MDAnalysis code that builds the backbone (N, CA, C; Angstrom):
import MDAnalysis as mda
import numpy as np

u = mda.Universe.empty(675, n_residues=225, atom_resindex=np.repeat(np.arange(225), 3), trajectory=True)
u.add_TopologyAttr("name", ["N", "CA", "C"] * 225)
u.add_TopologyAttr("resid", np.arange(1, 226))
u.add_TopologyAttr("resname", ["MET", "ASP", "GLY", "MET", "ASP", "ARG", "THR", "SER", "ALA", "ALA", "ALA", "SER", "ALA", "PRO", "LEU", "ALA", "ILE", "ASN", "SER", "ASP", "GLY", "GLN", "TYR", "ASP", "VAL", "ARG", "LEU", "GLY", "VAL", "PRO", "VAL", "GLY", "TRP", "ILE", "HIS", "PHE", "ARG", "GLY", "LYS", "ARG", "LEU", "THR", "VAL", "THR", "CYS", "ARG", "ALA", "LEU", "GLY", "ILE", "GLU", "CYS", "ALA", "ALA", "ALA", "ILE", "VAL", "GLY", "ASP", "PRO", "ILE", "ARG", "LYS", "LYS", "PHE", "GLY", "PRO", "LEU", "MET", "ASP", "GLY", "VAL", "VAL", "ILE", "ARG", "GLU", "ALA", "ASP", "ARG", "ALA", "ALA", "LEU", "GLU", "ALA", "GLY", "ILE", "LEU", "LYS", "ARG", "ASP", "ALA", "SER", "ARG", "ALA", "SER", "ASP", "GLU", "GLN", "LYS", "THR", "ALA", "ARG", "LYS", "ALA", "LYS", "THR", "GLN", "ALA", "ALA", "ASP", "THR", "SER", "ALA", "LEU", "VAL", "ALA", "ALA", "ILE", "ARG", "ALA", "GLU", "PHE", "SER", "ALA", "MET", "PRO", "GLU", "ALA", "ASP", "VAL", "GLU", "ALA", "CYS", "ALA", "ILE", "HIS", "ALA", "SER", "GLU", "ILE", "GLY", "SER", "GLY", "ARG", "VAL", "GLY", "ARG", "SER", "SER", "THR", "ALA", "GLY", "ASN", "ILE", "ALA", "ARG", "LYS", "ALA", "VAL", "VAL", "ALA", "TYR", "VAL", "ARG", "HIS", "LYS", "PHE", "THR", "PRO", "TYR", "ASP", "GLU", "LEU", "LEU", "ALA", "SER", "GLY", "THR", "SER", "ARG", "ASP", "ASP", "ALA", "ARG", "MET", "GLN", "VAL", "LEU", "PRO", "LEU", "VAL", "THR", "ALA", "LYS", "VAL", "ASN", "GLU", "TRP", "SER", "PRO", "LYS", "VAL", "GLN", "ILE", "GLU", "VAL", "ARG", "PRO", "GLY", "ARG", "PRO", "THR", "ARG", "ARG", "GLY", "ARG", "ARG", "ARG", "LYS", "ALA", "GLN", "ILE", "GLY", "GLY", "LEU"])
u.atoms.positions = np.array([
    [26.518, -13.511, 13.926],
    [27.461, -12.415, 13.667],
    [27.130, -11.246, 14.596],
    [28.107, -10.804, 15.413],
    [27.836, -9.704, 16.335],
    [27.888, -8.370, 15.602],
    [27.656, -7.249, 16.344],
    [27.582, -5.928, 15.715],
    [28.875, -5.518, 15.060],
    [30.030, -5.848, 15.691],
    [31.316, -5.471, 15.124],
    [31.566, -6.193, 13.809],
    [31.194, -7.470, 13.745],
    [31.381, -8.224, 12.516],
    [30.509, -7.688, 11.392],
    [29.253, -7.285, 11.750],
    [28.347, -6.751, 10.725],
    [28.872, -5.427, 10.183],
    [29.429, -4.574, 11.062],
    [30.001, -3.292, 10.629],
    [31.201, -3.519, 9.731],
    [32.052, -4.488, 10.086],
    [33.230, -4.789, 9.286],
    [32.832, -5.311, 7.917],
    [31.813, -6.163, 7.879],
    [31.360, -6.711, 6.604],
    [30.785, -5.629, 5.725],
    [30.007, -4.696, 6.337],
    [29.404, -3.606, 5.563],
    [30.479, -2.697, 5.002],
    [31.518, -2.458, 5.826],
    [32.581, -1.554, 5.388],
    [33.378, -2.145, 4.239],
    [33.474, -3.459, 4.173],
    [34.251, -4.081, 3.121],
    [33.435, -4.318, 1.861],
    [32.123, -4.118, 1.950],
    [31.270, -4.335, 0.787],
    [31.455, -3.204, -0.214],
    [31.338, -3.485, -1.514],
    [31.472, -2.424, -2.514],
    [30.311, -1.435, -2.442],
    [30.583, -0.196, -2.847],
    [29.558, 0.849, -2.862],
    [28.740, 0.735, -4.137],
    [27.438, 0.902, -4.012],
    [26.556, 0.788, -5.189],
    [26.582, 2.096, -5.975],
    [27.547, 2.212, -6.880],
    [27.692, 3.442, -7.653],
    [27.003, 3.317, -9.004],
    [26.765, 4.461, -9.664],
    [26.162, 4.428, -10.990],
    [27.224, 4.203, -12.062],
    [26.822, 4.202, -13.301],
    [27.740, 3.895, -14.407],
    [28.821, 4.953, -14.591],
    [28.625, 6.134, -14.004],
    [29.617, 7.203, -14.102],
    [30.538, 7.266, -12.886],
    [30.469, 6.268, -12.042],
    [31.325, 6.250, -10.865],
    [30.875, 7.223, -9.795],
    [29.561, 7.469, -9.715],
    [29.020, 8.432, -8.764],
    [28.070, 7.737, -7.784],
    [27.919, 8.368, -6.619],
    [26.979, 7.856, -5.633],
    [26.149, 9.019, -5.103],
    [24.833, 8.829, -5.061],
    [23.922, 9.878, -4.595],
    [23.816, 9.804, -3.082],
    [24.446, 10.755, -2.393],
    [24.468, 10.722, -0.924],
    [23.106, 11.044, -0.324],
    [22.187, 11.537, -1.142],
    [20.846, 11.810, -0.632],
    [20.109, 10.521, -0.301],
    [20.629, 9.407, -0.813],
    [20.039, 8.103, -0.507],
    [20.511, 7.576, 0.841],
    [21.482, 8.280, 1.429],
    [22.072, 7.817, 2.672],
    [23.398, 7.145, 2.395],
    [24.370, 7.360, 3.265],
    [25.688, 6.762, 3.087],
    [25.745, 5.467, 3.893],
    [26.114, 4.365, 3.272],
    [26.151, 3.067, 3.976],
    [27.112, 3.076, 5.156],
    [26.889, 2.168, 6.066],
    [27.772, 2.023, 7.221],
    [29.188, 1.710, 6.736],
    [30.171, 2.376, 7.326],
    [31.558, 2.149, 6.952],
    [32.062, 3.105, 5.888],
    [31.156, 3.890, 5.316],
    [31.515, 4.874, 4.294],
    [31.192, 6.267, 4.812],
    [31.874, 7.289, 4.297],
    [31.605, 8.674, 4.689],
    [31.571, 9.567, 3.451],
    [30.845, 10.664, 3.592],
    [30.829, 11.686, 2.538],
    [31.876, 12.732, 2.917],
    [32.942, 12.834, 2.109],
    [34.040, 13.766, 2.362],
    [33.926, 14.888, 1.343],
    [33.632, 16.090, 1.819],
    [33.393, 17.217, 0.914],
    [34.702, 17.880, 0.476],
    [34.697, 18.424, -0.750],
    [35.862, 19.137, -1.259],
    [35.901, 19.091, -2.774],
    [36.849, 19.813, -3.356],
    [36.966, 19.900, -4.813],
    [38.087, 19.004, -5.332],
    [37.859, 18.430, -6.507],
    [38.846, 17.607, -7.218],
    [39.376, 16.469, -6.370],
    [38.511, 15.919, -5.539],
    [38.966, 14.865, -4.641],
    [39.058, 13.507, -5.325],
    [38.302, 13.304, -6.396],
    [38.415, 12.014, -7.094],
    [39.827, 11.839, -7.657],
    [40.408, 12.922, -8.162],
    [41.772, 12.864, -8.694],
    [42.758, 12.539, -7.580],
    [42.589, 13.181, -6.433],
    [43.475, 12.940, -5.295],
    [43.336, 11.512, -4.796],
    [42.096, 11.024, -4.724],
    [41.874, 9.650, -4.263],
    [42.547, 8.640, -5.187],
    [42.402, 8.852, -6.483],
    [43.023, 7.921, -7.434],
    [44.541, 7.919, -7.282],
    [45.107, 9.103, -7.082],
    [46.552, 9.199, -6.922],
    [47.026, 8.466, -5.669],
    [46.170, 8.423, -4.654],
    [46.519, 7.782, -3.389],
    [46.102, 6.314, -3.348],
    [45.397, 5.867, -4.379],
    [44.921, 4.488, -4.388],
    [43.738, 4.256, -3.477],
    [42.961, 5.311, -3.223],
    [41.796, 5.210, -2.345],
    [40.546, 4.988, -3.187],
    [39.794, 3.961, -2.862],
    [38.546, 3.702, -3.571],
    [37.550, 4.807, -3.244],
    [36.894, 5.348, -4.264],
    [35.966, 6.446, -4.015],
    [34.899, 6.504, -5.091],
    [33.868, 7.286, -4.800],
    [32.833, 7.604, -5.781],
    [32.543, 9.084, -5.664],
    [32.404, 9.751, -6.801],
    [32.045, 11.165, -6.772],
    [30.672, 11.308, -6.122],
    [30.533, 12.275, -5.227],
    [29.312, 12.408, -4.429],
    [28.286, 13.320, -5.088],
    [27.132, 12.772, -5.403],
    [26.015, 13.560, -5.930],
    [25.262, 14.166, -4.752],
    [25.089, 15.490, -4.771],
    [24.396, 16.161, -3.664],
    [23.121, 16.867, -4.110],
    [22.869, 16.931, -5.435],
    [21.672, 17.617, -5.903],
    [21.399, 17.372, -7.370],
    [20.222, 17.754, -7.797],
    [19.845, 17.607, -9.199],
    [20.532, 18.674, -10.044],
    [20.700, 18.397, -11.335],
    [21.342, 19.395, -12.209],
    [20.506, 20.649, -12.345],
    [21.170, 21.802, -12.338],
    [20.463, 23.054, -12.601],
    [20.114, 23.126, -14.073],
    [21.056, 22.683, -14.907],
    [20.821, 22.542, -16.339],
    [21.286, 21.163, -16.750],
    [20.524, 20.498, -17.572],
    [20.762, 19.089, -17.865],
    [22.165, 18.781, -18.351],
    [22.684, 19.618, -19.226],
    [23.974, 19.280, -19.842],
    [25.135, 19.299, -18.857],
    [24.934, 19.921, -17.673],
    [26.005, 19.986, -16.696],
    [25.980, 18.813, -15.726],
    [24.968, 17.981, -15.801],
    [24.901, 16.817, -14.929],
    [24.522, 17.188, -13.501],
    [24.493, 16.191, -12.619],
    [24.067, 16.443, -11.235],
    [25.064, 17.313, -10.480],
    [24.577, 17.937, -9.417],
    [25.452, 18.741, -8.568],
    [26.324, 17.801, -7.736],
    [27.632, 18.083, -7.724],
    [28.577, 17.213, -7.042],
    [29.302, 17.976, -5.940],
    [29.668, 17.264, -4.905],
    [30.486, 17.860, -3.844],
    [31.268, 16.755, -3.151],
    [32.542, 16.682, -3.461],
    [33.395, 15.733, -2.780],
    [33.248, 14.304, -3.246],
    [33.592, 13.389, -2.342],
    [33.590, 11.961, -2.668],
    [33.008, 11.159, -1.510],
    [32.658, 9.924, -1.825],
    [32.283, 8.962, -0.794],
    [33.434, 7.962, -0.709],
    [33.992, 7.835, 0.474],
    [35.142, 6.939, 0.673],
    [34.890, 6.066, 1.905],
    [35.716, 5.029, 2.047],
    [35.628, 4.224, 3.255],
    [36.106, 5.057, 4.443],
    [35.428, 4.898, 5.560],
    [35.783, 5.678, 6.743],
    [37.233, 5.435, 7.142],
    [37.720, 4.254, 6.889],
    [39.098, 3.919, 7.263],
    [40.129, 4.692, 6.430],
    [39.689, 5.259, 5.291],
    [40.614, 5.977, 4.415],
    [40.639, 7.483, 4.667],
    [39.865, 7.944, 5.648],
    [39.782, 9.386, 5.900],
    [41.153, 9.989, 6.188],
    [41.898, 9.386, 7.098],
    [43.189, 9.952, 7.488],
    [44.143, 10.030, 6.294],
    [44.150, 8.985, 5.453],
    [45.038, 8.978, 4.286],
    [44.666, 10.078, 3.315],
    [43.355, 10.301, 3.129],
    [42.907, 11.351, 2.215],
    [43.245, 12.727, 2.767],
    [43.031, 12.920, 4.054],
    [43.356, 14.216, 4.659],
    [44.844, 14.531, 4.526],
    [45.683, 13.526, 4.752],
    [47.127, 13.724, 4.610],
    [47.494, 14.012, 3.157],
    [46.821, 13.319, 2.227],
    [47.085, 13.551, 0.808],
    [46.691, 14.943, 0.368],
    [45.591, 15.451, 0.913],
    [45.133, 16.802, 0.570],
    [46.138, 17.843, 1.064],
    [46.644, 17.653, 2.283],
    [47.630, 18.579, 2.841],
    [48.891, 18.605, 1.977],
    [49.338, 17.424, 1.562],
    [50.530, 17.332, 0.730],
    [50.286, 17.959, -0.633],
    [49.092, 17.709, -1.200],
    [48.739, 18.281, -2.507],
    [48.719, 19.800, -2.453],
    [48.054, 20.340, -1.436],
    [47.919, 21.789, -1.338],
    [49.257, 22.468, -1.061],
    [50.124, 21.782, -0.315],
    [51.435, 22.358, -0.008],
    [52.298, 22.465, -1.257],
    [52.060, 21.568, -2.224],
    [52.874, 21.570, -3.443],
    [52.391, 22.576, -4.477],
    [51.191, 23.109, -4.266],
    [50.646, 24.071, -5.215],
    [51.186, 25.468, -4.937],
    [51.472, 26.181, -5.997],
    [51.985, 27.542, -5.839],
    [50.868, 28.484, -5.404],
    [51.186, 29.374, -4.482],
    [50.221, 30.383, -4.059],
    [50.101, 31.449, -5.139],
    [49.101, 32.311, -5.003],
    [48.929, 33.399, -5.970],
    [50.169, 34.288, -5.996],
    [50.751, 34.518, -4.808],
    [51.951, 35.352, -4.737],
    [53.123, 34.682, -5.453],
    [53.243, 33.362, -5.286],
    [54.321, 32.631, -5.947],
    [54.139, 32.627, -7.460],
    [52.877, 32.472, -7.905],
    [52.595, 32.497, -9.338],
    [52.928, 33.864, -9.927],
    [52.572, 34.923, -9.194],
    [52.861, 36.283, -9.663],
    [54.364, 36.514, -9.750],
    [55.085, 36.052, -8.724],
    [56.540, 36.224, -8.714],
    [57.185, 35.433, -9.843],
    [56.682, 34.219, -10.085],
    [57.224, 33.379, -11.155],
    [56.984, 34.022, -12.516],
    [55.782, 34.578, -12.692],
    [55.456, 35.235, -13.948],
    [56.340, 36.461, -14.171],
    [56.539, 37.236, -13.103],
    [57.372, 38.438, -13.209],
    [58.819, 38.069, -13.551],
    [59.311, 36.977, -12.971],
    [60.678, 36.539, -13.254],
    [60.822, 36.108, -14.709],
    [59.823, 35.359, -15.194],
    [59.843, 34.925, -16.596],
    [59.756, 36.116, -17.530],
    [58.867, 37.070, -17.191],
    [58.706, 38.260, -18.016],
    [60.008, 39.056, -18.091],
    [60.655, 39.219, -16.952],
    [61.910, 39.987, -16.919],
    [62.992, 39.309, -17.755],
    [63.073, 37.980, -17.663],
    [64.093, 37.255, -18.423],
    [63.830, 37.346, -19.921],
    [62.569, 37.184, -20.319],
    [62.219, 37.246, -21.741],
    [62.450, 38.642, -22.305],
    [62.088, 39.664, -21.536],
    [62.281, 41.039, -21.983],
    [63.768, 41.355, -22.108],
    [64.545, 40.902, -21.138],
    [65.993, 41.137, -21.171],
    [66.633, 40.489, -22.400],
    [66.187, 39.271, -22.706],
    [66.741, 38.575, -23.878],
    [66.391, 39.311, -25.167],
    [65.164, 39.824, -25.239],
    [64.746, 40.548, -26.439],
    [65.468, 41.888, -26.546],
    [65.680, 42.553, -25.434],
    [66.444, 43.803, -25.427],
    [67.836, 43.563, -26.017],
    [68.491, 42.487, -25.589],
    [69.835, 42.175, -26.083],
    [69.823, 41.900, -27.585],
    [68.793, 41.176, -28.037],
    [68.698, 40.847, -29.460],
    [68.450, 42.098, -30.299],
    [67.626, 43.009, -29.796],
    [67.345, 44.257, -30.522],
    [68.603, 45.125, -30.577],
    [69.309, 45.235, -29.463],
    [70.532, 46.039, -29.436],
    [71.557, 45.520, -30.441],
    [71.643, 44.181, -30.549],
    [72.636, 43.578, -31.436],
    [72.385, 43.920, -32.896],
    [71.110, 44.045, -33.276],
    [70.795, 44.292, -34.686],
    [70.541, 45.760, -34.987],
    [70.049, 46.495, -33.994],
    [69.695, 47.906, -34.213],
    [70.525, 48.781, -33.267],
    [71.786, 48.914, -33.607],
    [72.737, 49.600, -32.726],
    [72.436, 51.076, -32.527],
    [71.733, 51.705, -33.485],
    [71.440, 53.134, -33.373],
    [70.053, 53.407, -32.785],
    [69.363, 52.381, -32.379],
    [68.028, 52.558, -31.812],
    [68.163, 53.131, -30.406],
    [67.475, 54.221, -30.091],
    [67.566, 54.811, -28.753],
    [67.207, 53.804, -27.666],
    [67.898, 53.875, -26.552],
    [67.709, 52.908, -25.472],
    [66.262, 52.885, -24.974],
    [65.637, 54.041, -24.877],
    [64.250, 54.088, -24.407],
    [63.329, 53.333, -25.353],
    [63.583, 53.451, -26.652],
    [62.773, 52.737, -27.633],
    [63.058, 51.236, -27.605],
    [64.329, 50.885, -27.382],
    [64.686, 49.464, -27.289],
    [63.888, 48.805, -26.166],
    [63.886, 49.414, -24.996],
    [63.213, 48.831, -23.844],
    [61.693, 48.842, -24.022],
    [61.155, 49.939, -24.549],
    [59.707, 50.015, -24.756],
    [59.249, 48.956, -25.750],
    [60.023, 48.783, -26.797],
    [59.701, 47.789, -27.824],
    [59.745, 46.385, -27.236],
    [60.801, 46.077, -26.484],
    [60.965, 44.736, -25.922],
    [59.886, 44.429, -24.895],
    [59.574, 45.378, -24.055],
    [58.540, 45.170, -23.033],
    [57.187, 44.902, -23.683],
    [56.855, 45.685, -24.692],
    [55.568, 45.542, -25.370],
    [55.479, 44.210, -26.112],
    [56.528, 43.871, -26.843],
    [56.493, 42.673, -27.687],
    [56.538, 41.375, -26.893],
    [57.137, 41.406, -25.698],
    [57.322, 40.170, -24.937],
    [56.329, 39.998, -23.797],
    [55.312, 40.838, -23.732],
    [54.349, 40.756, -22.632],
    [53.668, 39.394, -22.613],
    [53.727, 38.733, -21.486],
    [53.128, 37.405, -21.347],
    [51.615, 37.485, -21.532],
    [51.093, 36.607, -22.366],
    [49.656, 36.559, -22.602],
    [49.180, 37.487, -23.692],
    [50.088, 38.282, -24.274],
    [49.674, 39.262, -25.285],
    [49.485, 38.650, -26.663],
    [50.175, 37.533, -26.921],
    [50.114, 36.931, -28.247],
    [50.961, 37.662, -29.273],
    [51.777, 38.614, -28.811],
    [52.605, 39.377, -29.749],
    [53.829, 38.574, -30.170],
    [54.568, 39.121, -31.122],
    [55.667, 38.367, -31.730],
    [56.727, 37.950, -30.710],
    [56.914, 38.737, -29.671],
    [57.906, 38.397, -28.663],
    [57.565, 37.171, -27.853],
    [56.313, 36.698, -27.938],
    [55.904, 35.492, -27.223],
    [55.938, 34.272, -28.134],
    [56.239, 34.479, -29.406],
    [56.209, 33.374, -30.366],
    [57.422, 32.463, -30.210],
    [57.169, 31.163, -30.311],
    [58.266, 30.198, -30.253],
    [58.643, 29.705, -31.642],
    [57.926, 30.190, -32.664],
    [58.171, 29.718, -34.029],
    [58.585, 30.830, -34.990],
    [58.301, 32.075, -34.664],
    [58.631, 33.180, -35.571],
    [60.139, 33.351, -35.694],
    [60.598, 33.584, -36.917],
    [62.020, 33.819, -37.140],
    [62.368, 35.288, -36.949],
    [63.586, 35.571, -36.517],
    [64.085, 36.926, -36.288],
    [63.058, 37.780, -35.536],
    [62.801, 37.365, -34.319],
    [61.801, 38.042, -33.488],
    [62.170, 39.502, -33.245],
    [63.452, 39.790, -33.042],
    [63.874, 41.166, -32.769],
    [63.505, 42.087, -33.916],
    [63.778, 41.649, -35.140],
    [63.468, 42.482, -36.301],
    [61.962, 42.692, -36.438],
    [61.192, 41.636, -36.264],
    [59.741, 41.761, -36.399],
    [59.154, 42.640, -35.298],
    [59.723, 42.544, -34.113],
    [59.246, 43.379, -33.007],
    [59.515, 44.853, -33.291],
    [60.698, 45.152, -33.814],
    [61.052, 46.543, -34.117],
    [60.186, 47.082, -35.250],
    [59.968, 46.298, -36.282],
    [59.119, 46.740, -37.395],
    [57.718, 47.074, -36.886],
    [57.161, 46.199, -36.054],
    [55.822, 46.439, -35.512],
    [55.813, 47.685, -34.627],
    [56.867, 47.850, -33.831],
    [56.971, 49.013, -32.947],
    [57.012, 50.306, -33.754],
    [57.821, 50.334, -34.794],
    [57.925, 51.521, -35.648],
    [56.592, 51.803, -36.328],
    [55.974, 50.759, -36.839],
    [54.710, 50.934, -37.560],
    [53.666, 51.629, -36.683],
    [53.602, 51.233, -35.424],
    [52.577, 51.794, -34.540],
    [52.978, 53.144, -33.942],
    [54.262, 53.347, -33.690],
    [54.672, 54.567, -32.985],
    [55.115, 55.693, -33.903],
    [55.650, 55.383, -35.064],
    [56.251, 56.413, -35.910],
    [55.546, 56.604, -37.252],
    [54.391, 56.003, -37.421],
    [53.627, 56.170, -38.668],
    [52.150, 56.357, -38.326],
    [51.361, 56.816, -39.280],
    [49.923, 56.986, -39.030],
    [49.132, 55.689, -39.221],
    [49.782, 54.549, -39.001],
    [49.148, 53.255, -39.238],
    [47.839, 53.093, -38.453],
    [47.874, 53.379, -37.162],
    [46.677, 53.204, -36.335],
    [45.551, 54.155, -36.758],
    [45.940, 55.378, -37.165],
    [44.930, 56.330, -37.623],
    [44.282, 55.849, -38.921],
    [45.067, 55.247, -39.787],
    [44.521, 54.715, -41.038],
    [43.520, 53.600, -40.757],
    [43.869, 52.724, -39.830],
    [42.943, 51.643, -39.470],
    [41.660, 52.206, -38.876],
    [41.806, 53.218, -38.018],
    [40.633, 53.826, -37.384],
    [39.721, 54.505, -38.400],
    [40.300, 54.973, -39.502],
    [39.504, 55.665, -40.522],
    [38.833, 54.695, -41.489],
    [39.104, 53.404, -41.314],
    [38.456, 52.415, -42.174],
    [39.349, 51.793, -43.224],
    [40.603, 52.211, -43.282],
    [41.537, 51.617, -44.247],
    [41.812, 50.170, -43.849],
    [41.862, 49.289, -44.823],
    [42.121, 47.888, -44.512],
    [43.535, 47.728, -43.970],
    [43.746, 46.675, -43.243],
    [45.058, 46.410, -42.649],
    [46.137, 46.307, -43.720],
    [45.821, 45.608, -44.802],
    [46.815, 45.429, -45.856],
    [47.159, 46.748, -46.540],
    [46.131, 47.548, -46.853],
    [46.377, 48.839, -47.499],
    [47.132, 49.790, -46.577],
    [46.770, 49.761, -45.284],
    [47.448, 50.636, -44.322],
    [48.926, 50.275, -44.215],
    [49.220, 49.000, -44.217],
    [50.624, 48.573, -44.140],
    [51.412, 49.007, -45.376],
    [50.782, 48.918, -46.522],
    [51.460, 49.342, -47.743],
    [51.717, 50.842, -47.728],
    [50.760, 51.607, -47.224],
    [50.912, 53.059, -47.220],
    [52.036, 53.517, -46.293],
    [52.212, 52.851, -45.183],
    [53.243, 53.288, -44.222],
    [54.577, 52.575, -44.437],
    [54.652, 51.675, -45.403],
    [55.864, 50.890, -45.621],
    [57.116, 51.755, -45.822],
    [57.063, 52.823, -46.627],
    [58.274, 53.659, -46.789],
    [58.747, 54.277, -45.477],
    [57.809, 54.717, -44.637],
    [58.168, 55.308, -43.353],
    [58.797, 54.268, -42.428],
    [58.202, 53.096, -42.423],
    [58.736, 52.019, -41.581],
    [60.142, 51.643, -42.034],
    [60.316, 51.484, -43.335],
    [61.620, 51.100, -43.883],
    [62.694, 52.132, -43.547],
    [62.350, 53.402, -43.678],
    [63.324, 54.467, -43.405],
    [63.754, 54.462, -41.944],
    [62.799, 54.339, -41.020],
    [63.126, 54.380, -39.592],
    [63.900, 53.140, -39.165],
    [63.482, 51.983, -39.641],
    [64.170, 50.740, -39.285],
    [65.625, 50.777, -39.734],
    [65.869, 51.265, -40.938],
    [67.242, 51.325, -41.449],
    [68.045, 52.455, -40.831],
    [67.370, 53.481, -40.352],
    [68.066, 54.527, -39.593],
    [68.670, 53.935, -38.329],
    [67.963, 52.969, -37.749],
    [68.440, 52.334, -36.525],
    [69.391, 51.162, -36.792],
    [69.523, 50.777, -38.056],
    [70.411, 49.668, -38.414],
    [71.411, 50.154, -39.464],
    [72.364, 51.005, -39.064],
    [73.270, 51.637, -40.036],
    [74.228, 50.671, -40.732],
    [74.515, 49.535, -40.123],
    [75.488, 48.604, -40.710],
    [74.875, 47.684, -41.755],
    [73.611, 47.363, -41.607],
    [72.931, 46.436, -42.524],
    [71.622, 47.062, -42.974],
    [71.436, 47.153, -44.278],
    [70.183, 47.666, -44.811],
    [69.140, 46.550, -44.822],
    [67.999, 46.839, -44.232],
    [66.957, 45.830, -44.052],
    [65.809, 46.070, -45.014],
    [65.411, 45.019, -45.686],
    [64.239, 45.102, -46.557],
    [63.002, 44.793, -45.716],
    [62.167, 45.789, -45.560],
    [60.962, 45.615, -44.756],
    [59.797, 45.250, -45.665],
    [59.091, 44.210, -45.280],
    [57.922, 43.799, -46.048],
    [56.658, 44.171, -45.295],
    [55.576, 44.387, -46.015],
    [54.343, 44.804, -45.342],
    [53.743, 43.740, -44.457],
    [54.146, 42.507, -44.636],
    [53.581, 41.423, -43.841],
    [52.588, 40.617, -44.658],
    [52.189, 39.495, -44.124],
    [51.248, 38.646, -44.826],
    [49.902, 39.337, -44.971],
    [49.257, 39.167, -46.117],
    [47.925, 39.747, -46.261],
    [46.931, 39.035, -45.357],
    [45.900, 39.746, -44.976],
    [44.864, 39.123, -44.163],
    [44.110, 38.109, -45.001],
    [43.326, 37.270, -44.369],
    [42.543, 36.279, -45.106],
    [41.589, 36.953, -46.088],
    [41.010, 38.056, -45.629],
    [40.087, 38.774, -46.503],
    [40.812, 39.281, -47.739],
    [42.054, 39.789, -47.523],
    [42.834, 40.286, -48.641],
    [43.211, 39.186, -49.607],
    [43.541, 37.997, -49.062],
    [43.903, 36.884, -49.931],
    [42.706, 36.436, -50.773],
    [41.530, 36.398, -50.133],
    [40.337, 35.987, -50.872],
    [40.026, 36.975, -51.988],
    [40.220, 38.285, -51.672],
    [39.921, 39.305, -52.668],
    [40.860, 39.175, -53.879],
    [42.156, 38.942, -53.595],
    [43.114, 38.780, -54.691],
    [42.790, 37.552, -55.529],
    [42.361, 36.490, -54.885],
    [42.024, 35.281, -55.608],
    [40.835, 35.514, -56.531],
    [39.865, 36.279, -56.027],
    [38.691, 36.572, -56.839],
    [39.052, 37.441, -58.036],
    [39.927, 38.447, -57.800],
    [40.333, 39.333, -58.898],
    [41.119, 38.523, -59.948],
    [41.986, 37.638, -59.464],
    [42.778, 36.835, -60.383],
    [41.928, 35.895, -61.215],
    [40.770, 35.516, -60.657],
    [39.910, 34.573, -61.386],
    [38.979, 35.234, -62.350],
    [38.931, 36.581, -62.349],
    [38.006, 37.273, -63.256],
    [38.539, 37.278, -64.675],
])
């Protein structure tokens, strides 16, 4: 067997990987294989049908994180296919600017929809308050009611929350140590009056909201005495 045949045979031989599909490149990379550095390349290789092993480049800094990895070990003949796949993968990913623009577009659409819903139910609510309420309640990542996909009558709940924080001493009560449930009960008349001032056609019954877990436990204990 001449040198070319031996190289071809080595290149077609399977790589001696460990049980986790990894190969320690510190042992040396066999003839016909290369160490290709980069992130998340095992996923890209699988998508392209390229045989690979995650490349071990160092010992773990902490045991639970496993060995240090960098890239993959692939057949040298697959380099061009992997490089082309990486270019295609990266081109399909949104840039930071695109992600920001997409988020801003979604935020604007959600806020606009909430503004319309608030206007429909609270016809006497000042425009500045309508927009401030909608912007606050629909902020992406805030976890507020305007981001909920399951809450009923989001516009009403957003307005109630807005009134509670802006037109009552609710936040001051919380800061002074008053429990959330007690603070909500204390400001309930103020919230009800303002909400109905903005909804002249329909009188709205405002509820203080669900009690906190601590409040529920306390009531259960009192009921059991």
